[in-house]
Backbone as a printed PyTorch tensor [residue, N CA C, xyz], in Angstrom:
tensor([[[  6.6440,  12.4630,   6.1600],
         [  6.1910,  12.8140,   4.8230],
         [  6.0870,  11.5740,   3.9470]],

        [[  7.0210,  10.7040,   4.0360],
         [  6.9480,   9.4770,   3.2310],
         [  5.8090,   8.6580,   3.5680]],

        [[  5.4530,   8.6020,   4.8640],
         [  4.2730,   7.9100,   5.3020],
         [  2.9970,   8.3560,   4.6040]],

        [[  2.8500,   9.6990,   4.4980],
         [  1.6550,  10.2650,   3.8470],
         [  1.6690,  10.0180,   2.4000]],

        [[  2.7800,  10.0250,   1.7160],
         [  2.8540,   9.6780,   0.3340],
         [  2.4730,   8.2030,   0.0910]],

        [[  3.0390,   7.3640,   0.9440],
         [  2.6850,   5.9060,   0.8350],
         [  1.2190,   5.7010,   1.1150]],

        [[  0.6830,   6.4040,   2.0730],
         [ -0.7450,   6.2230,   2.3840],
         [ -1.6040,   6.6880,   1.2280]],

        [[ -1.2390,   7.8090,   0.6240],
         [ -1.9370,   8.3610,  -0.5550],
         [ -1.9180,   7.3450,  -1.6650]],

        [[ -0.7790,   6.7640,  -1.9270],
         [ -0.6320,   5.7670,  -3.0230],
         [ -1.5220,   4.5450,  -2.6920]],

        [[ -1.4970,   4.1240,  -1.5120],
         [ -2.2770,   2.9050,  -1.0650],
         [ -3.7620,   3.2460,  -1.2750]],

        [[ -4.2280,   4.4490,  -0.8850],
         [ -5.6330,   4.7760,  -1.0650],
         [ -5.9810,   4.8790,  -2.5550]],

        [[ -5.0740,   5.3560,  -3.3530],
         [ -5.2710,   5.4210,  -4.8010],
         [ -5.4640,   4.0550,  -5.3850]],

        [[ -4.6080,   3.1280,  -4.9660],
         [ -4.6930,   1.8080,  -5.5410],
         [ -6.0060,   1.1010,  -5.0610]],

        [[ -6.3950,   1.3400,  -3.7990],
         [ -7.6150,   0.7470,  -3.2110],
         [ -8.8230,   1.2500,  -3.9020]],

        [[ -8.9520,   2.5850,  -4.0910],
         [-10.1040,   3.1450,  -4.7310],
         [-10.1350,   2.8610,  -6.2470]],

        [[ -8.9590,   2.7790,  -6.8870],
         [ -8.9010,   2.4440,  -8.1830],
         [ -9.4480,   0.9940,  -8.5110]],

        [[ -9.2120,   0.1300,  -7.5670],
         [ -9.7240,  -1.2310,  -7.7040],
         [-11.2670,  -1.2520,  -7.5470]],

        [[-11.7190,  -0.3760,  -6.6650],
         [-13.2230,  -0.3350,  -6.4940],
         [-13.9850,   0.2960,  -7.5960]],

        [[-13.3380,   1.3110,  -8.2270],
         [-14.0790,   2.0780,  -9.2590],
         [-13.7070,   1.8030, -10.6890]],

        [[-12.7370,   1.0150, -10.9090],
         [-12.2030,   0.8550, -12.3070],
         [-12.3340,  -0.5860, -12.7720]],

        [[-13.3790,  -0.9130, -13.6180],
         [-13.6510,  -2.2570, -14.0350],
         [-12.5870,  -2.9530, -14.8220]],

        [[-11.8670,  -2.2400, -15.7610],
         [-10.8140,  -2.8900, -16.5120],
         [ -9.7500,  -3.5260, -15.6670]],

        [[ -9.5020,  -2.9500, -14.5030],
         [ -8.5200,  -3.5130, -13.6440],
         [ -8.9640,  -4.8870, -13.1440]],

        [[-10.2360,  -5.0360, -12.7510],
         [-10.7510,  -6.3000, -12.3440],
         [-10.6720,  -7.3670, -13.5260]],

        [[-10.9690,  -6.8990, -14.6840],
         [-10.9180,  -7.7470, -15.8930],
         [ -9.4760,  -8.2580, -16.0720]],

        [[ -8.5120,  -7.3150, -15.9330],
         [ -7.0840,  -7.7290, -16.1120],
         [ -6.6890,  -8.7280, -15.0020]],

        [[ -7.1520,  -8.5370, -13.7940],
         [ -6.8520,  -9.4640, -12.7520],
         [ -7.4380, -10.8440, -13.0240]],

        [[ -8.6280, -10.9090, -13.5160],
         [ -9.3010, -12.1880, -13.8340],
         [ -8.5370, -12.9680, -14.8830]],

        [[ -8.0290, -12.1940, -15.8560],
         [ -7.2890, -12.8330, -16.8970],
         [ -5.9280, -13.2620, -16.4820]],

        [[ -5.4130, -12.5900, -15.4800],
         [ -4.0530, -12.9560, -14.9130],
         [ -2.9700, -11.9580, -15.3470]],

        [[ -3.3620, -10.8440, -15.8520],
         [ -2.3210,  -9.8620, -16.2830],
         [ -1.8180,  -9.0670, -15.0820]],

        [[ -2.6840,  -8.8780, -14.0460],
         [ -2.2830,  -8.0180, -12.9270],
         [ -2.6130,  -8.7630, -11.6130]],

        [[ -1.6740,  -8.7090, -10.7120],
         [ -1.8730,  -9.3950,  -9.4250],
         [ -2.6640,  -8.4800,  -8.4980]],

        [[ -3.0620,  -9.0780,  -7.3570],
         [ -3.8340,  -8.2760,  -6.3700],
         [ -2.9530,  -7.2810,  -5.7120]],

        [[ -3.5130,  -6.1240,  -5.4170],
         [ -2.7200,  -5.0540,  -4.7280],
         [ -2.7010,  -5.2490,  -3.2360]],

        [[ -3.4040,  -6.2690,  -2.7120],
         [ -3.4250,  -6.5520,  -1.2940],
         [ -2.0230,  -6.8150,  -0.7960]],

        [[ -1.2550,  -7.4770,  -1.5980],
         [  0.1160,  -7.7440,  -1.1290],
         [  0.8640,  -6.4860,  -0.9850]],

        [[  0.7230,  -5.5150,  -1.8600],
         [  1.3760,  -4.1540,  -1.7620],
         [  0.9370,  -3.4650,  -0.5050]],

        [[ -0.3340,  -3.5430,  -0.2660],
         [ -0.9160,  -2.8150,   0.8690],
         [ -0.3710,  -3.3790,   2.1820]],

        [[ -0.3450,  -4.7210,   2.2880],
         [  0.1950,  -5.3080,   3.5010],
         [  1.7110,  -4.9910,   3.6420]],

        [[  2.4820,  -5.0940,   2.5800],
         [  3.8310,  -4.8720,   2.6540],
         [  4.0910,  -3.3610,   2.9640]],

        [[  3.3980,  -2.4450,   2.3110],
         [  3.5560,  -1.0110,   2.6430],
         [  3.2020,  -0.6760,   4.0540]],

        [[  2.1420,  -1.3090,   4.5910],
         [  1.7770,  -1.0610,   6.0030],
         [  2.8610,  -1.5740,   6.9130]],

        [[  3.4230,  -2.6580,   6.6520],
         [  4.4560,  -3.2850,   7.4560],
         [  5.7310,  -2.3720,   7.4760]],

        [[  6.0950,  -1.9220,   6.2990],
         [  7.2610,  -1.0930,   6.2000],
         [  7.0710,   0.2310,   6.9150]],

        [[  5.8700,   0.8420,   6.7810],
         [  5.6200,   2.1290,   7.4890],
         [  5.5890,   1.8360,   8.9990]],

        [[  4.9960,   0.7820,   9.4380],
         [  4.9260,   0.5380,  10.8670],
         [  6.3360,   0.2590,  11.4390]],

        [[  7.1720,  -0.5140,  10.6870],
         [  8.5230,  -0.8150,  11.1440],
         [  9.3980,   0.5100,  11.1900]],

        [[  9.2040,   1.3770,  10.1820],
         [  9.9320,   2.6180,  10.1570],
         [  9.5490,   3.5200,  11.3200]],

        [[  8.2750,   3.6000,  11.5380],
         [  7.7980,   4.3350,  12.7160],
         [  8.2810,   3.8050,  14.0260]],

        [[  8.2500,   2.5130,  14.1890],
         [  8.7610,   1.8940,  15.4180],
         [ 10.2390,   2.0990,  15.6620]],

        [[ 11.0600,   1.9510,  14.5450],
         [ 12.4300,   2.2110,  14.7360],
         [ 12.7180,   3.7110,  15.0130]],

        [[ 11.9910,   4.5520,  14.3960],
         [ 12.1840,   5.9830,  14.6520],
         [ 11.8850,   6.2730,  16.1590]],

        [[ 10.8270,   5.7340,  16.7040],
         [ 10.4870,   6.0050,  18.0430],
         [ 11.5400,   5.4120,  18.9910]],

        [[ 12.0380,   4.1940,  18.6410],
         [ 13.0690,   3.5620,  19.4870],
         [ 14.3470,   4.3750,  19.5230]],

        [[ 14.7990,   4.7940,  18.3780],
         [ 16.0720,   5.5780,  18.2870],
         [ 15.9710,   6.9370,  18.8380]],

        [[ 14.7790,   7.5660,  18.7760],
         [ 14.6410,   8.9370,  19.3930],
         [ 14.5550,   8.8610,  20.9340]],

        [[ 14.2450,   7.7430,  21.5010],
         [ 14.1330,   7.5800,  23.0050],
         [ 15.5680,   7.4780,  23.5580]],

        [[ 16.5360,   7.0850,  22.8310],
         [ 17.8910,   6.8100,  23.3130],
         [ 18.6260,   8.2080,  23.5970]]])
């Protein structure tokens, strides 16, 4: 369930960047950082959680 919520949040941030011009303006000025870092970190955390769950369930 947490994976789906994280994925929904990541898609929201991704599409918000594509469709919302003030966000790009804020990034150009330096008020907001890129969400790519969040997306990479979130993907890594989800993959690590999934891998650990699979490993522990096999024992």
